[in-house]
N, C-alpha and C positions, 0 to 999 in steps of 0.2 A: 405037280410040276406045271408051270405055265408055258405057253408057247405063243408065238405071233403067227397068225395067217395073213400073208401079205399078198395083195394083188397088185402086180407091178405094171410098169409101162405108162404111169400117169405123170405128166409134168406137174410140179408144185409151183405155188406162187404165194408171195406174201411176206410178212416180217416175223422174225423169231428172235427172242431174247435169250442169250445164254444163261445157264444157271451159274451160281457161285462155284468157285473152283474146288473140286473134290479134293485134290492133292494138297491144297492150302488148308482146307478145313480140318483134315486130319492132324496137321501140325498145330494149328491155332487153337483148336478145341482142347488139346492136351496141355497147352500153355496156361490154361486157367488154374492148373494144379499148382502153379508157382506162387500163388498169393492167396491170402484169406479174404481179400476184398472183391467186390463185385465186378465183373467184366461183361459188357454188353457186345455181342457179336452179331452183325447183320450180313444179309446175303448168303445165308447158309443153305446149301442145296438139300432138297428133301429126297435123299437117296438112301438105299439100304445101308451102305457102309458107314455113312455118317450118322444115321439114326441109331445104328447099333453102337457106334462109339459114344454118343450122347447117353444112351441107356447104361453103358458101362461106367461112365463118369458118375451117373446118378447113384448107381448101385455102390460105388466107392464112397459115397457120402456127399458128393457135390449137389448143392441146391440148384435146381434147374427151373427157370420160369420162361414161358413162351410169351413174348410181347407182341409178335406179328407172325405171319406165315413163314417168314425167313429170318426172324430176329429172336434171339434168346439172351437171357441174362443168366450168368453162372456165378456161384460163389462157393469156393472150396475152403470154407472156414473149418469144418469138422470132417476130416477124412478118417474113414474106418480102415486102418491098415490090416486088421484082421480078415477083412473080406477077401484079400488076396490068397488066403489059406483054404478058401472054400471050393468045393467042386463047381459051384455055379460060376465063380470067377474063371476057373480053368476052362470051362466050356465056352463062356463068353469071348475071353481073350484069344482062345485058340481058333475061333471061327472068323477072326478079324485081323487082316494085316495091319491095319492102322493102330491096333493096340500096342504095337512096339513103340509108339511115340510117347507112352507114358513113362518109359524108362528114365529119361533124362530129368523130367520135372520131379518125379517121385524121389529119385536119388539125391537131386539138389536140395529139395526142401525137407524131406523126411529121412534121408539117409539110407533108405533101402527100397528095393522093388523086386518083384519076382514075376515071371511070365512064362506061360507055355509057348512053345514054337507057334508063331502066328500063322493064321491061314492066308487066303488071298488067291490071286490068280496062279494057275499052274502054267507058267510060261518059262520054265527052266530054273536053274539054281539061283536063289536070291539070299546069299549068305549075309549073316548079321555081324560078321567079325568087325567091321569098321566101328559099329556102334559100341561094342564092348571094349575093343582095344582102346578107343578114345575115353570112354568112361573109366577104364582101369588107369589110364595115365593121370586122371584127375584124382585118383585115390580109391576108386571103387574095387572091391574085391569080389570076383565072379566065381560062382560055384556052379557046375553043370550037374544035373541029375539025369543020367542017361543022355540021350541025344535031343530031347525035346522039352526040357524044362530048365530055366535059368533063374538063378538067384543072384543078386548083386546088392551089396551093402558098403558102407564106409564107417570106419571108426573115427569119430570126431567129425571134421569138416573136410569137404573136398578142397583140394589145393590146386591153384592155377599152374599151368605149365605150358611148354611149347610142344606142339605135336604136328607131324606132317601125316596127313591121311593117306592111306594106301590106295583109296579111290575117292573121287568127288561125289560121294553118295549124298543125295539130298536129305533122306531121312536120317542118315547117320550124322550128318552135319548138324541137323536140327536138334537131335538128341543131345549131342555133345554140347551145343550152344546152350540149351536150356538148363543143362547141369552147370556149365561154367559161369552163368550170370550170377549164381548164388555161391560160388567158390570163393575161397580166400586168395587174393593175389590176382596176378595177370595170367590169362590164357591166350596163346596165339594158335589159331588153327590155319595151317597152310594146306593148299589144295582143297579148300573148302568149296562146296557147291555154292553157286550164286544165282540160281533160278529166281525169277520174280516172286515165287511163293515163299522162298526162303528170305528174300529181302522184305517181304511183308511181315514175316515173323520177327525179323530183326527190328523193323520200325515199331511194331507193336510192344516188344519188349523194352525198347527205349522209352516209349510213352509210359510204361509201367515203372521206369526208374533205372533200368539197366544201362550199363556203359559199354557200348559196342562201337568200334571203329572198323572202317573198311567194308561197310555195307555195299554189296554190288560187286565186290571183288573176290578173288579166291584166298585172300589173307584177312581173316578176321581177328581182331584184337579185343579181348573182353576184360575189362576191370571188374572183378567180383563186387557185389554190393551186398548188405546185410539182409534186405528184404525188398520185395517188389509190391506195388500198389495196383489198384484197379485201372481200368481204361475202357474205351470203346473202340471197336475195330469193325471195318467193313471189308469183306473179302473181294478180290478181283473176279471178274467173269472167268469161267473155265475155258482156258486156251484150247483144250482138247475138243470140247464141244464146238468152239468156233471153227477149228479146222475141219471137224466132221461135217459141219453144215456147208463149208465151202466145197468139200468133195462131194456131198450129197447133191448140191445144185448142179455141179458139172456133170455128174454121171447120169442124172435124170433129165438133163436139158432144161433146168428150171431157172426161174427168176426169183431170187430170194435175197432179202435185205436182213443182215444180222445186226441187231441193235446193240449199242452201248458195249463196245468190244474192248475198251482200253487198248487201243492199237499200239501205242508205244511199248506195251509190255509183251508183244507177240513175237518179237525177235524175228527169226528167219521163216516163220510159218508162212506169211503172205507170199514172199518171194520164192519159196520152195513150190507152192502150188502154181505160181506163175511159170515156173520151169516146165510144168506139165502142160502149159498152154492155156491155163485158165485165166480169163479176164477178171480182175478184181479192182473195184473202184472204192476208194475211201470217200465217204461222205460225212465230214465231221468225224465223230467217233463211231459211225456205222460203216459196215462193209457191204457193198451191194455186188451181187454176182448176177450178171445178165444171162439170159438164156443163150446157150451156145450149141448149135447143132454138131460142131466138131471143135476139138482142141488138139494141138499138136505138141508132142514132147520136144523140148530143146535138146541140142547136142552141144558137146564142147566145141571150142573154136576150131580144133583140128578135125571136127566131124565125127569123133568117136562117141560111143553110146554113153548117155547120162547116167551117173550113178547117184542115188539118193540113199544117204546113210545117216544114222543116228549118232549123236555125240553129246557130251556134257554141255550145259548151257555156257556160252550163247550159241552152241550148235543146235541142230534140229532134234527135237524131242522124239525119243523112241515110241511114245504113246500114239504118235501119229503115222508111223510107217505102215501100219495095217490099213489106214484109210488112204495113203498114198498109193499102195499097191492095188487096192481094188479100183480107185479112180483111173489108174493107168490101163486097166483092162479095156476101156472104151476110148483111150486116146489114139492118136495117130503116131506111131513110132515105137520105140523100144526103150526100156529103162532097166537098170539093174538095181534092185532093192537090196541093201545090205543092213541087216539087223545085227549090230555088234554086240549088244548088251545081253540079249536073252536067247538061249538056243532053241526054244520051243515056240517061239512066238509066230513063226511062219508056217506052222503045220496045218493052219486052216486053209491053205491055198487048195487042198484036194477038193474042198466043196466048190470053190470057183472054177476049178477045172471041170468038175461035173456039170457046172452050169454052162460051160462052153467057152470059158476064158482060155487065153493061150499063155500058159505060165510054165516055166521050167524051174523046178526047185533044185538048185544046184547043190546045196548042202543045207544044214539046219539054219545057216545065217544068211544065205543069199538066194534070191529068186530073180530070174529074168522074166520080164512081162513084155509080150508082143501085142501092142493094142489093136483092137478090132476096128477102130475108128467109126464106131456106130453103124458099120456096114451090116453087122449081125447082132441081134440082141442076145443077151444071156437068157437062159431058160430057168424057169422056176423049178425048184426041187425042195426036197425035205432035208434039213440040216440042223446041226446042234451047235450052239454058241460055246466055244471053249473058254473064253475069257472076255472081259469087258470090251476091250477095244476090237478084237476080232469079231465079237458079236455085233457091234455097230457096223463094222466093215461088211459083214454078211447081210445086215439089214439094208444098208445102201445098195448092195448088189441086187437084193430081192426087189427093192423099189424100182430099179431100172430094167428088171427082167420081163420077159413075156411070161403070162400065165400066173399061177399062184405058187408061192413058196411057203413052207412051214418051218419056222426057226424054233427049235426046241431049247429048253434051259435058259429062257430069257431072264431068269433071276439074275444071271451073270450081268446082263445089260442093265437091269434095274439097280445094281450095286453102284453104277457110275453115272447113269443118265436119268434125269428126273422126268417122269411121266412121258418118255420119249414117244410112245404111240399116240397119245392124245395131242401132244404139241405138233407132231408131223401130220396127223389127220387134219389139224386146223389149217394146214397149208395146202391140203388136197390129197394127201396120201390115203391109201386104203389098207389100214393095218387093224387086225381084229385080234384081241387077246382071248385066247381060249385055254381050257384046262386039258 
């Protein structure tokens, strides 16, 4: 098991380019299963979850060629459906949350798919009901084997229908969408997720020959087609990395420029960090964060305490609430962090409290942060990364702290952040990877 040894208290300086978007990659890569023609994808992040998904696709029979560091060509001409019956497939798919994204493409093109309960972050209940309810409405027949193995198949062809999703699930919408593009007739998906990454998937499918209306809204209309062709696709920069770097600059009093951010796709992220008092400058498509010795949390117009909460797009993404929470530890003022979607995502705050942060964990979903205003530094400690986003939040805390911190289980961070220690060391951080 690897760990990071972090010597904190050093301001950083320089430019950093965000990786390709992890959450987009998991959808886009599985979409290659929808056609027998080649698809070229660029700006693919070199992270554990994505690399494991590419390996899974290769073992299913997808031809995979690496054209450049971040560019691959895929061709799913001959898929080995029998591989899904092997123990190797069960082990692979069960260790990777992103494996759930093969359901829609496999059912749409081949008429069947099976999957063990996928892995991923332990951040609370992450039910898959939306995926299966939508696929069943298209004609799929679901069979459960125990509580941790799913089989779904269709007799004949999937058939378009109207559906109202019980939640605006991003991965659920993507799975249903990828099945519906090859279904007979018209499918309407109401209460669909509309995140930029899902819009990217829609545009890629349209270039492949799909007929999708309502892209960017919560009502998608899909006219099924007989088959799809190949295309080229470039993924967006990772908005979660961009937000993490904004928070890192503020917490460590650093001057950092984040390059090539696709700012129009960031939604409320810049303005949410501005509410914490962080200065953010747009320079073309770059984001510049000047060094700030202090930043002050805004209040509401009536003077009451600010609440930052997550919501479905275009609301604030839940993946950045851990970053907002840790950045607030050194702000001036008080903020209530309300994590609505996952009941275990705030449990890492005990490590921040041990470092000297002033946080009250109100319940599994809410934490009140009383900022220290840089009058007192956090202290370095030994801690464990519980999930991807909390792991990076703890890394940011360690980089701002006095003394040396050790972060265990950094494989969690590696799942979502590409060579994060090397890239931050290039800005002046002191992070050493140890066993």
